[in-house]
Every structure is written in C-alpha cells, then in structure tokens.
SERO-4910 file (N, C-alpha, C, O; in steps of 0.05 Angstrom, whole numbers):
BEGIN
 pado doro    nc1    nc2    nc3   cac1   cac2   cac3    cc1    cc2    cc3    oc1    oc2    oc3
  Met    A   1887   1845   1893   1897   1874   1879   1896   1894   1900   1915   1909   1902
  Lys    A   1872   1895   1917   1869   1917   1937   1889   1915   1956   1900   1936   1963
  Ile    A   1898   1891   1966   1920   1890   1985   1947   1899   1977   1962   1913   1991
  Val    A   1951   1890   1952   1975   1902   1937   1976   1938   1935   1996   1952   1937
  Thr    A   1955   1944   1931   1950   1974   1934   1953   1988   1961   1962   2010   1963
  Leu    A   1946   1974   1980   1945   1985   2005   1976   1981   2014   1986   1998   2029
  Ile    A   1991   1962   2005   2016   1956   2013   2036   1975   2000   2056   1982   2012
  Thr    A   2032   1982   1973   2048   2001   1959   2040   2032   1971   2057   2051   1971
  Thr    A   2016   2034   1980   2009   2059   1988   2028   2064   2016   2041   2084   2019
  Ala    A   2027   2046   2034   2042   2048   2058   2068   2052   2056   2080   2068   2070
  Ile    A   2080   2038   2038   2109   2041   2031   2112   2071   2020   2130   2085   2029
  Thr    A   2095   2079   2001   2096   2104   1988   2097   2126   2011   2115   2143   2010
  Leu    A   2076   2126   2032   2075   2145   2051   2101   2142   2070   2111   2162   2082
  Leu    A   2111   2118   2074   2134   2116   2094   2160   2128   2082   2177   2140   2095
  Leu    A   2162   2124   2053   2186   2137   2038   2184   2166   2034   2203   2180   2029
  Leu    A   2156   2175   2036   2157   2204   2035   2161   2217   2060   2173   2239   2062
  Ala    A   2151   2202   2080   2159   2216   2106   2187   2217   2109   2200   2237   2114
  Ala    A   2198   2190   2104   2228   2192   2108   2243   2212   2093   2262   2223   2104
  Thr    A   2236   2216   2068   2249   2237   2054   2245   2265   2064   2262   2282   2061
  Leu    A   2221   2269   2075   2214   2298   2083   2234   2300   2109   2252   2316   2111
  Val    A   2228   2282   2129   2246   2284   2154   2279   2289   2146   2293   2308   2153
  Cys    A   2285   2270   2132   2315   2270   2119   2320   2301   2108   2338   2315   2117
  Gly    A   2306   2308   2093   2309   2331   2080   2310   2354   2097   2328   2370   2096
  Leu    A   2289   2356   2116   2292   2375   2136   2315   2377   2159   2322   2397   2171
  Trp    A   2322   2353   2163   2348   2347   2177   2373   2356   2165   2392   2366   2178
  Ile    A   2374   2354   2137   2397   2363   2120   2396   2395   2121   2418   2407   2123
  Lys    A   2373   2408   2120   2366   2436   2113   2372   2448   2144   2385   2469   2145
  Val    A   2364   2437   2165   2366   2451   2190   2400   2452   2202   2411   2470   2213
  Phe    A   2410   2426   2195   2437   2425   2206   2460   2428   2186   2483   2425   2193
  Gly    A   2453   2435   2162   2472   2442   2140   2493   2424   2132   2516   2430   2127
  Val    A   2476   2395   2131   2494   2370   2125   2508   2375   2098   2495   2385   2079
  Thr    A   2535   2368   2095   2547   2371   2069   2561   2342   2064   2573   2338   2043
  Asp    A   2557   2325   2082   2574   2297   2078   2557   2284   2058   2533   2286   2062
  Pro    A   2567   2272   2036   2553   2256   2017   2538   2237   2024   2519   2231   2010
  Gly    A   2544   2223   2047   2528   2198   2054   2496   2207   2061   2478   2195   2048
  Pro    A   2490   2222   2078   2462   2231   2078   2449   2243   2056   2425   2240   2051
  Leu    A   2464   2257   2042   2453   2266   2016   2446   2247   1996   2427   2250   1980
  Asn    A   2462   2227   1997   2458   2206   1978   2439   2189   1988   2426   2178   1970
  Phe    A   2431   2181   2014   2407   2168   2025   2386   2186   2018   2367   2174   2007
  His    A   2381   2210   2021   2358   2229   2015   2352   2229   1986   2329   2230   1978
  Met    A   2374   2227   1966   2365   2225   1943   2352   2197   1931   2335   2196   1913
  Ile    A   2364   2177   1943   2354   2146   1938   2325   2146   1950   2306   2135   1938
  Ser    A   2322   2157   1972   2295   2152   1983   2272   2170   1967   2249   2162   1963
  Gly    A   2282   2193   1957   2265   2210   1946   2261   2198   1913   2241   2204   1899
  Val    A   2279   2183   1904   2271   2169   1876   2253   2146   1881   2235   2141   1865
  Ala    A   2258   2128   1905   2247   2111   1911   2216   2119   1917   2198   2104   1910
  Ala    A   2212   2138   1927   2183   2150   1937   2168   2153   1911   2145   2144   1908
  Leu    A   2184   2168   1892   2170   2176   1870   2165   2149   1854   2143   2148   1844
  Val    A   2180   2131   1850   2174   2106   1835   2149   2088   1848   2135   2075   1833
  Phe    A   2147   2089   1874   2127   2076   1889   2104   2097   1889   2082   2088   1895
  Cys    A   2105   2117   1884   2080   2134   1882   2071   2130   1850   2047   2130   1845
  Phe    A   2086   2128   1833   2073   2122   1806   2062   2094   1807   2040   2091   1796
  Ile    A   2072   2072   1817   2063   2051   1820   2034   2045   1832   2015   2031   1823
  Thr    A   2037   2060   1857   2012   2066   1872   1988   2077   1856   1965   2069   1858
  Phe    A   1996   2096   1840   1977   2113   1818   1969   2091   1800   1945   2088   1797
  Leu    A   1985   2076   1790   1973   2058   1768   1956   2038   1780   1937   2030   1767
  Leu    A   1961   2030   1803   1948   2005   1816   1920   2017   1824   1900   2002   1823
  Val    A   1917   2043   1832   1893   2059   1837   1872   2059   1817   1849   2052   1820
  Ile    A   1886   2068   1794   1872   2074   1770   1859   2046   1759   1836   2045   1749
  Ser    A   1876   2025   1762   1863   1999   1754   1841   1985   1768   1824   1969   1759
  Leu    A   1846   1994   1795   1824   1988   1815   1796   1999   1804   1776   1987   1800
  Val    A   1802   2033   1800   1778   2044   1797   1767   2037   1770   1742   2039   1767
  Arg    A   1783   2029   1752   1773   2016   1725   1752   1993   1725   1730   1993   1714
  Lys    A   1765   1973   1742   1752   1949   1749   1729   1948   1762   1715   1928   1761
  Lys    A   1721   1975   1780   1694   1972   1795   1676   1976   1781   1678   1994   1766
  Pro    A   1653   1961   1781   1629   1963   1764   1614   1991   1769   1614   2001   1792
  Ser    A   1603   2001   1751   1591   2025   1749   1561   2021   1763   1548   2000   1757
  Asn    A   1551   2039   1778   1523   2036   1788   1504   2047   1769   1480   2046   1774
***
C-alpha cells in the first residue's frame, strides 16, 4: 500500500508540474489553438483525480498506523 501511495504521489506531482508549465506557456505566448488548451485541461483534470486518489490512500495509511 505504501508503494502505491508513493507512485500516485509521484504521478500527481508530475501532472501538477505539467499543468503549471503548460498553463504558464499558454499565458505567456497567448496560445489560442484548441490543441494545447485541450491538453492543459485534460492534464489538470487528471491531476485533480490523482490528487484525490493520493489523498484517500494517505488517509487509509494514517488510519492503519498503530497508535503509540
């Protein structure tokens, strides 16, 4: 379970970085072509989905941890 959480965390961070870079690229260069805008929207939605999955996995790991 810990490995799955680490993998989803890495994917989430990569998707968030791609969304940030793509969004800044679109803003700086004023891109109006629907291709890059569509990619940016899809990567943003995927980042949100993976963020939610990672959040749920972390919560399940914290609950399974025995208390001292």
